[in-house]
C-alpha positions as CSV (number, residue, x, y, z in Angstrom):
1,M,50.3,42.1,-47.3
2,S,48.7,45.3,-46.0
3,R,47.0,45.6,-42.8
4,L,43.8,46.5,-44.3
5,M,43.9,43.5,-46.6
6,L,44.7,41.4,-43.4
7,L,41.8,42.8,-41.6
8,F,39.6,42.2,-44.7
9,F,40.3,38.5,-44.7
10,I,39.7,38.2,-40.9
11,L,36.4,39.9,-41.0
12,L,35.5,37.9,-44.0
13,I,36.3,34.4,-42.3
14,I,34.5,35.6,-39.2
15,S,31.4,36.7,-40.9
16,L,31.3,33.5,-43.0
17,A,31.6,31.6,-39.9
18,L,28.9,33.4,-38.0
19,V,26.5,33.3,-41.0
20,V,27.0,29.5,-41.5
21,T,26.7,28.8,-37.7
22,G,23.6,31.1,-37.5
23,V,21.9,29.4,-40.6
24,Y,22.5,26.0,-39.0
25,I,21.0,26.8,-35.8
26,V,17.9,28.3,-37.5
27,V,17.4,25.5,-39.8
28,Y,18.1,22.5,-37.6
29,R,17.9,23.8,-33.9
30,G,15.8,26.9,-34.2
31,V,12.5,25.9,-32.7
32,E,11.8,23.5,-30.0
33,I,8.5,22.2,-29.7
34,G,7.1,20.3,-26.7
35,Y,4.4,17.9,-26.9
36,T,2.1,16.1,-24.5
37,T,0.3,12.8,-25.2
38,Y,-3.2,12.0,-24.0
39,F,-5.3,8.7,-24.2
40,I,-8.8,9.5,-24.9
41,T,-11.6,7.0,-24.7
42,I,-14.5,7.7,-27.1
43,P,-17.5,5.5,-26.9
44,E,-18.6,4.1,-30.1
45,Y,-22.3,2.8,-30.3
46,S,-23.9,0.5,-32.8
47,F,-27.7,0.8,-33.4
48,E,-30.4,-1.4,-34.7
49,T,-34.0,-0.7,-35.7
50,L,-36.6,-3.0,-34.5
51,M,-39.7,-3.1,-36.8
52,P,-43.2,-3.9,-35.6
53,G,-43.5,-7.5,-34.6
54,S,-42.8,-10.1,-31.8
55,Y,-39.3,-10.6,-30.4
56,I,-37.6,-12.9,-27.9
57,R,-34.6,-11.8,-25.9
58,T,-32.2,-14.2,-24.1
59,E,-30.3,-13.1,-21.0
60,V,-28.0,-15.0,-18.5
61,Y,-28.8,-14.2,-15.0
62,G,-26.6,-14.8,-12.1
63,I,-28.3,-16.2,-9.1
64,E,-26.7,-15.8,-5.6
65,L,-28.0,-18.2,-3.1
66,A,-25.9,-17.4,0.0
67,S,-23.1,-14.8,0.6
68,I,-20.9,-14.0,3.5
69,K,-18.7,-10.7,3.3
70,R,-17.6,-10.7,7.1
71,D,-15.8,-12.9,9.6
72,I,-17.7,-15.8,10.9
73,F,-16.5,-18.8,13.1
74,E,-19.9,-20.2,14.2
75,P,-22.4,-22.2,12.1
76,V,-24.8,-20.1,9.7
77,N,-27.9,-21.0,7.9
78,W,-29.7,-19.6,4.9
79,I,-33.0,-20.1,3.2
80,Y,-33.3,-19.0,-0.3
81,R,-36.5,-19.2,-2.0
82,T,-36.4,-19.7,-5.9
83,T,-40.1,-18.4,-6.0
84,D,-38.9,-14.9,-5.3
85,L,-36.9,-14.9,-8.4
86,P,-38.2,-12.1,-10.8
87,W,-37.6,-14.0,-14.0
88,R,-39.8,-16.9,-15.5
89,N,-39.2,-19.0,-18.7
90,C,-35.8,-19.9,-17.4
91,T,-33.7,-22.8,-18.3
92,G,-30.2,-24.3,-17.1
93,A,-28.9,-23.6,-13.6
94,K,-28.1,-27.1,-13.2
95,Y,-25.0,-26.5,-11.1
96,I,-24.1,-24.9,-7.7
97,G,-20.7,-23.1,-7.6
98,V,-18.9,-22.6,-4.3
99,G,-16.2,-20.5,-3.3
100,F,-14.5,-19.5,-0.2
101,A,-11.8,-17.7,1.7
102,S,-10.8,-18.5,5.4
103,R,-8.1,-18.5,7.8
104,L,-7.0,-20.7,10.6
105,A,-8.6,-19.8,14.0
106,A,-6.3,-18.5,16.7
107,F,-4.9,-21.4,19.2
108,Y,-6.6,-24.2,17.1
109,N,-4.4,-27.2,16.8
110,G,-6.9,-29.7,15.1
111,T,-7.6,-30.4,11.6
112,P,-9.6,-27.5,10.2
113,R,-12.9,-28.4,8.4
114,L,-15.5,-26.3,6.6
115,M,-18.7,-28.4,6.4
116,L,-21.4,-27.4,3.8
117,E,-24.9,-29.0,3.4
118,I,-27.3,-27.9,0.7
119,Y,-31.1,-29.2,0.5
120,G,-33.2,-28.6,-2.3
121,C,-36.9,-28.4,-1.1
122,R,-40.5,-28.8,-2.5
123,G,-43.0,-28.0,0.1
124,S,-42.0,-30.2,3.2
125,Y,-39.8,-32.4,1.3
126,C,-36.0,-31.8,1.1
127,E,-33.5,-33.6,-0.9
128,L,-29.7,-33.3,0.0
129,L,-27.9,-31.9,-3.1
130,V,-24.3,-31.1,-1.4
131,S,-22.6,-32.5,1.6
132,S,-19.0,-31.8,1.6
133,D,-16.0,-30.7,3.6
134,L,-14.8,-27.7,1.5
135,I,-11.4,-28.1,2.8
136,S,-10.7,-31.5,1.7
137,D,-13.1,-32.0,-1.3
138,T,-12.6,-28.9,-3.3
139,I,-9.6,-27.2,-5.1
140,T,-8.2,-25.6,-1.8
141,V,-4.9,-23.3,-1.8
142,K,-3.2,-23.2,1.6
143,E,-1.0,-20.2,2.2
144,L,0.4,-19.1,5.6
145,N,-2.5,-20.7,7.7
146,R,-5.1,-19.4,5.0
147,Y,-7.4,-21.6,2.9
148,Y,-9.0,-20.7,-0.5
149,G,-11.2,-23.0,-2.4
150,K,-13.6,-22.9,-5.4
151,T,-15.6,-25.7,-7.1
152,D,-18.9,-26.5,-8.9
153,Y,-21.3,-29.2,-8.0
154,K,-23.3,-30.5,-11.2
155,L,-27.0,-31.2,-10.2
156,Q,-29.5,-33.7,-11.9
157,N,-32.2,-31.1,-11.8
158,S,-32.2,-27.5,-12.3
159,I,-32.3,-25.3,-9.2
160,L,-35.4,-23.9,-10.6
161,D,-37.1,-27.1,-10.0
162,Y,-37.1,-26.5,-6.2
163,E,-39.1,-24.0,-4.3
164,Y,-36.4,-23.2,-1.9
165,F,-32.8,-24.1,-0.4
166,N,-31.7,-24.6,3.0
167,I,-28.0,-24.1,3.3
168,T,-25.8,-24.5,6.2
169,L,-22.1,-23.9,6.6
170,V,-20.3,-25.0,9.7
171,P,-16.7,-23.8,10.2
172,I,-14.5,-26.0,12.4
173,G,-11.1,-24.3,13.5
174,L,-11.6,-21.6,10.8
175,V,-12.7,-18.1,10.4
176,V,-14.6,-17.7,7.1
177,E,-13.8,-14.3,5.7
178,D,-15.7,-14.7,2.3
179,F,-18.1,-17.2,1.1
180,G,-20.6,-17.6,-1.7
181,V,-22.9,-20.0,-3.4
182,V,-24.0,-19.2,-6.9
183,S,-25.5,-20.5,-10.1
184,D,-27.0,-18.8,-13.2
185,A,-30.0,-19.4,-15.6
186,T,-30.9,-18.5,-19.1
187,C,-34.0,-16.7,-19.4
188,Y,-36.2,-15.8,-22.5
189,F,-38.3,-12.8,-22.8
190,K,-41.2,-12.2,-25.2
191,Y,-42.1,-8.8,-26.1
192,E,-44.0,-7.0,-28.7
193,V,-43.0,-3.8,-30.6
194,S,-45.8,-1.8,-32.3
195,T,-43.7,1.0,-33.9
196,P,-40.3,1.0,-35.0
197,V,-37.8,1.3,-32.3
198,L,-34.2,2.4,-32.6
199,S,-32.2,0.7,-29.8
200,V,-28.5,0.4,-28.9
201,K,-27.1,-2.9,-30.4
202,G,-23.6,-2.7,-29.0
203,Y,-21.0,-0.5,-27.2
204,D,-17.4,-0.6,-28.1
205,P,-15.2,2.0,-26.5
206,K,-12.1,3.0,-28.5
207,T,-9.0,4.4,-27.0
208,Y,-7.1,7.0,-29.2
209,L,-3.6,8.4,-28.8
210,I,-3.5,12.1,-29.3
211,T,-0.4,14.4,-29.2
212,I,-0.9,18.0,-28.6
213,P,2.0,20.7,-28.7
214,T,2.0,22.3,-25.3
215,Y,4.9,24.9,-25.7
216,V,7.4,26.5,-28.3
217,N,10.9,27.4,-27.4
218,T,12.4,29.9,-29.8
219,F,15.6,30.8,-27.8
220,L,17.8,29.0,-30.1
221,L,16.1,30.7,-33.0
222,Q,16.8,34.1,-31.8
223,I,20.5,33.0,-31.2
224,G,20.6,31.8,-34.8
225,L,19.2,34.9,-36.3
226,A,21.5,37.3,-34.1
227,L,24.5,35.3,-35.4
228,S,23.4,35.4,-39.1
229,I,22.7,39.2,-38.9
230,S,26.1,39.8,-37.1
231,G,27.8,37.7,-39.8
232,L,26.3,39.7,-42.6
233,A,27.0,43.0,-40.9
234,L,30.8,41.9,-40.6
235,M,30.4,40.8,-44.2
236,L,29.5,44.2,-45.4
237,A,32.2,45.8,-43.2
238,S,34.8,43.5,-45.0
239,L,33.5,44.5,-48.3
240,Y,33.8,48.1,-47.5
241,I,37.4,47.6,-46.5
242,L,37.8,45.6,-49.9
243,I,36.4,48.8,-51.7
244,I,38.7,51.1,-49.8
245,I,41.8,48.8,-50.7
246,R,40.7,48.8,-54.4
247,T,40.1,52.5,-54.7
248,K,43.3,53.4,-52.8
249,P,45.8,55.0,-55.1
């Protein structure tokens, strides 16, 4: 075998390898695209049209009779007047909910107590509704000299039947950090609509996952094209050598 024929085969093999490698890189690894995912919340509203006429709306309103958001270790008293409520035509409120968080006072070695008394009053007459040691009478969790409790007291009458409430809390050996006395009532509102009114019936936020391309890397594409072009050039060179061999006398 002549040297030109050997060179022809070498160039042909190298050119084929370069072309195949380049095409593979271009097709399978040529372009790298980076994506970023975003969570987008889009509010979706539903609407309704109120036609002229009479309507009744029902709402449940929370009532806070007493509240503490700071440390106390001495007796405290509240007067809550139901006559100050801005609502009328209400029903329910036949319970009183109590919740508290407290810690043991420093250097106290006795039995901690948290005494609560709630009176419902009409004029000068007051009726005892709740008298309890919250530490022993409620669902209490003790954790590292800390006490947490929450309970509901059912009432025979609605709290709306009373003019005002007299609430007294007496901590013994405790520092009260958080305390609340609450209830709720269902109130009915009548209103008139004289012209058609478009109102929001509901609000339902929807969260969508959106993926957006953020960058394109063509480095491997450039390498693949360079290899393919180089392989084609070598293939042309090998064909030129083959022509020389065929035409050589």
